[in-house]
N, C-alpha and C positions, 0 to 999 in steps of 0.2 A: 441112499447117499447120506453120509454124515455131514451135518452142518456145524459150523463153528461161529461163535459170537465174536464179532469184531467191533472195536471202537474206531469210528472214522471221523475225519475232518475233511470237509469238501467245500467247494466254492461254486458259484454260478457265474455267468457272464458279466453280471453287474458288479462283481467283486465281493458280494456278501459271503460270509462263511457260515457253514452249518456243521454241527457236531451231533453224534448220536451212536446208537448201537444197532448193528445189522447182523442177521444170520445169513451165512452163505457157505457154499462148499469150499471156495478158495478166494484168493485175491482178485482173480479175473472175474469171478462171479460178482463180487462187490462192486467192481468198476462198472460192469454191465448194468447192475441194478441201479446204481447212482446215475449212470448215463441216461437211463430211461426217464429220470426225473430232471434231466438237464443240469446235472451236477457233476463236477469234476473232482476226483479224489486228490487230496493234498497230503493227508497222513492216514496211516492205518496200522492198527496194533491189535494183538489178541486181547479180547476182554477177559480171558481166563488164562493168564500166563502159565507156561508149562513148568516153570521153576521159579523159585524165589529170587534167584540171581538175575532174573530178567528185569526186575524193578529195583528201586532204591538207589539208582545212579543219577537221578535228577536229569534235567534237560540241557545242561550246559554243554556247549560244543567244545570239542578237542581242537587245539591249535593245528592249522594246516601244516606247519613245519614238522610238528610231532607225527602227524599222519604220513607225511612224505617219508620220513626216516623209517617209520614202522613198516610201510609197504615195501620199501627198497630192501630192508634187511629181511623181511619175510620172503620176498622173491629170491633173494640170494641163497637163503637156507634151503628153500624148496628146490631150487636149481641144483644144489649140491646133493640132492637125493635123500634128504632127511625126512622121515615120516611127518605127517601133518601134526599130530598131537605133540610129538617131540619138538617140532619147530616152534610151536606156540609156547611150550615150556622154556625153551632157550630164549625166546624173545621176551618172555615175561620177567626173566631174571635181569634183563638189561633195561627194561622200561623204568623211566623216572616219573612219568605222568601218572598220578594215582588213579585217575578215572579210567584211563586206557588200560592200566594194569588190572584193574578189577574186571573190566570188560573181557579182556583176554582170558583171565582165569575162568570166568563164566562160560566163554565160548569153548574153552578146552574141556570143561566139565560136561557141557552139552554134547560135544563130539563123542566123548566116551560113553554117553548115554545112547548114542546112535543117530543123533541129529546131523543134518548136513551142515557144512561150514556157513553157507549163505543163510540158512535157516537160523543157526546160532547167532550170527552177526545181526540178522534183521530183528532180533529181540531187543536190540539196543539202537533202534533207528532214530530215537530222540537225541542221541548223543553222537551219532555217526552220520556223515553226509549220505544221502540217497544214492549218489553215484558210486560210492564205495561198496555198498551192499549189492547193487546191481551188477557191478563189474566182477565182484567175487562170485556171484551166482553164474555169470556168463562163463567165467574162467573155469569154474568147477564142472559145469556141464560139458564144455568143449575140451576139457583136459589140458587147458593152457592157463592155469591159475598163476604160475610164475610170470607169464607175459602180461596178464591182466593187472597183476600187482605192480609190475614195472610201469605200465601205462598210468596207473593211479598215482604212483610216486612222482612221475613227471608232471601230471596234472596238478597235484597239490604243491609241488615246488613252484610252479608257475603262478598259482593262486597266491601263495605266500609272497613271491617276488613282487607282484602288482600291488598287494596290500601294503607291503613294506615301502614301496615307492610313494603311495598315497600318503602314508603316515609321515614319511620323510619330508615330502613336499609341503605338508601343512604344518610342520613343526615351527619354522621360522615365523609365519604369520600368526600362529597361536601365541608364541612367545611375545610378539610385538603387541598383540591385543591385550594380554595379561599385564604386561608392563604399563601399557597406556591406562588401563583400568586402575592399577595401583597408584600411578602418578596423579591422575585426576581425583581419585578418593583422598589421597594425601593432601592435595591442595584444598579441597573442599572442607576437610575435617580439621586440619591444623593450621593452614595459612589464612584462608578467607575469614574465619571467625575473629582473628586478631585485628582485622580492619573494621569489623562490625562496630566495636565499641568507639572507634575514632569517629566513624560517620554519625553514630547516635549522639556523641558528645558535642560535635560541631553544629549539629542541627541542619546541615546542608541537605538540600534535596538531591536525592540519588537518581542517576539515570536509570532508565528501564532495565537495561541489561544488568546493571549492578544489583538492583532490587531482585531481579529474577535469580541470579547467582547466589545471592545472600539467602533467599528463601529456600533454595535447594540445599545449601550448606546447613541451615538450621534444621531442615527436615531430616537430612542424613544424621546429623549429630544428636538431635533430640528424639527423633522417632525412628530410629534404625530398625527397631523390632518390627514395626509395621512394614517397613521396606522389605525386610527379610521374609516375613510371612507372605508378602505380595509376590515376591520372586518365586518362592516355593509353590504358591498356588498357581501361578502362571505356568511354571514348569510342569506341574502335575497335570494341569488341564491340557497342556500341549502333548504330553505323553499319552494321555487318555485319548485325545483326538487322533494321534498317530496309530494307536493300537486298534481303533475301530476300523472295520473293513472299508467303509466309505471314506473316512478320514485318511487312511493310509493311501488309498487309491488316488484321492485328490492331492495329497502331499507329494506323492511320487510323480504324478502328472505335471505338477507345477515345477518340480525339481528339474525335469527334463527340458523345460522351456526357459530356464534362466540362462541369459547370454553367457557364453564361454563355459560356465560351470556345467550347464546342461549338456553341452557338446562333449565334455570330458566324461561325464557320467554315462552318456549313451555309448561312447567308445569303449569304456571299461566293461559295461554291461554286455555289449556285443562281442567283445573278446572272450568274455567268460562263457557266453552262449555257444560260440563256435568251438572253443576248446572242449567244452563238455560234450557237445554233439559229436565231435570228431573222435574223442576218447571212447564214447559209447558205441558208435556205429562201427568203428574199426574193430571192436570186440564181438561184433555180430549181433548186437542188440538192435531191434527194429527201430526205424526212424520215429514212429509214433511214441514208443516207450521212451526213447532218448529225449524227445521233445518234452514229455511230461516231466522227466527227471530234471531236465535243464530249466524248466520253469521254476524250480525250487531254488536254483543257485544264482539267478540273475539279480536278486536283492532289489527288485522293483515290482510293485504290485501291478502297475499298468502293463508292463511287459509280461508278467506272469499270466494275466488274463488274456492277452493277445496271443501268447504261446499256446494256451489251451484251445483258443479258437483255430489256430493253425493246425494243431493236432486233429481237431475235428474235421477241418477241410481236407487234410490229406487222407483221412479215413474215407472221405466221400469221393476220393479220386483225383483231387487237385494236386499239382506239383508243388514242391517245397518253395521254389522261387516265386510262384504266383501267390501262394499262401502268405509268404513274407511280405510281398508287395501289398496285399490287401490289409495287412496288420497296420501299416501306415506310420510306424514309429522307428523302424530299423533303417540304417543307411542304405542307399541305393546300391552301393558297391557289394553288399551282402547278397542282394537279389541276383546281381550279375554273376557273382562267383558261384553261388549255388546252382544257377542255371547251367553254367559250364560243367560243373561237377555232375549234375544229373544227366546231361546229354552225353557226356564221355564215360559215364559209369564209374567215376572216381570221386564220389561225393565226400567220402571220408578224408581223402587227401586234399581236396579243395577246401574243406572246412578247416583243416589244419593250417593251410596257407592263409585262409581268411583270419584265423586266430592270430597268426603271426603278424599279419597286416594291421589288424585292429589294435594289437598290443603296442605296435609302434605308433599308431595314431593316438592311442591312450597316453603314451609317454609324452608325445608332443603336446597334447591337450593339457595334461597335468602341469607341464613346464609353463604353458601359457597362463594357466590359472595362478600359479605361484608368482610369475612375473607381474601379473596384473594386481594381485592382492597386496603384495609388499608396498609398492608406492602409494596405493590407495590408503592402506592402514597408516602409513607414515604421515600422509597429508591430513587424514582425519585426526590423528593424535596432535599434530601441530596446530591445527585449527582449534581443537578443544582447549588446549593449554593457552593458546593466544587469546581465546575468548575469555577465559577466567582471569588471565592477567590484565587484560584491557578493562574488564568490568570492575577490577579493583583500582587500577591506576587512574582511570578517567576522573572519578570523583576526587582522588588524591591531588591531581593537578589543579582541579578547581579550588580545593582547600588552600593549597600553596599559593595560588595567585591572589586569593582573598586576603591571606595573612600578609603577603608581600605588599 
């Protein structure tokens, strides 16, 4: 049997990541080999690419909206009976995203060399979502590629919609925060220093808050470079902490425990999980494979580790609803809905309903976060500005009373 060298990235139950090279007959053999070491596969690529077009595209992700349009157009052309390679050529002429355009060109070249569509797309797994590659593979095997692409288009549209809602909801609070920062900086740099000379000339003893504000003003004005370097260092350290397996696991765990915000994050994550599982299982992909792929789209390291545990429990014979219950982080409603789906034999349909339910819950949670953040930010801005004004005006009143 011919063995192929693979580059792999895997994780254990503690959230640690491991990378290396392994020789195996195929992807399933790699998964089995890693499983024997209590490792769960995250990413896999050929250590010896079959063509130069499989590399050089970087690791940047393509926008979900772009993928949704591509999949819908691809499905429509295939449904019209146009051959596969010709369909890709037609699509490539219409594509505006340069990265996706290069990928489609590469896929078309590989098809003409005799590779399957799924195999050709899997060469670009760093730029394409795992769900897209797996759905194309399932559609190609079952002869329902157009249907798989339609399901993908719907999936990406919903992903784009929820991302757009989050960005829209956070826009106003972000603007308030930026304006607040600009106002406070302006006061400290241009207004407060003008009063410093007055206080020093009169020789009056300054209140504690005035001395505190003046010291901050002097530091920002005279030592702004140190402040800038400090901010950059703190930001870099935070990014480094978040990029480490343990740091990301801890950060994502804390994020889910923050009042209101944590609930919103959990609802969004659960909606994505249900939608992904529904899309994959309805295409005939096994539940364990679907869970493994879904673990990559939840955007939370704690949930990712818990989903890999759920996959392991299902392989050992446990039902999905009990495995979800043992995970301890997902809403109770998800356990009840999956139980009904398993007992009635309509798990994919129930997961779709669960997705719709949690999307509504997510919308409500996002609205609550926005409604909470806006007044809090406004109060914080008002308190900061009032604090600076009082710190300047209190000694001024004292000076005026002395003169009077």
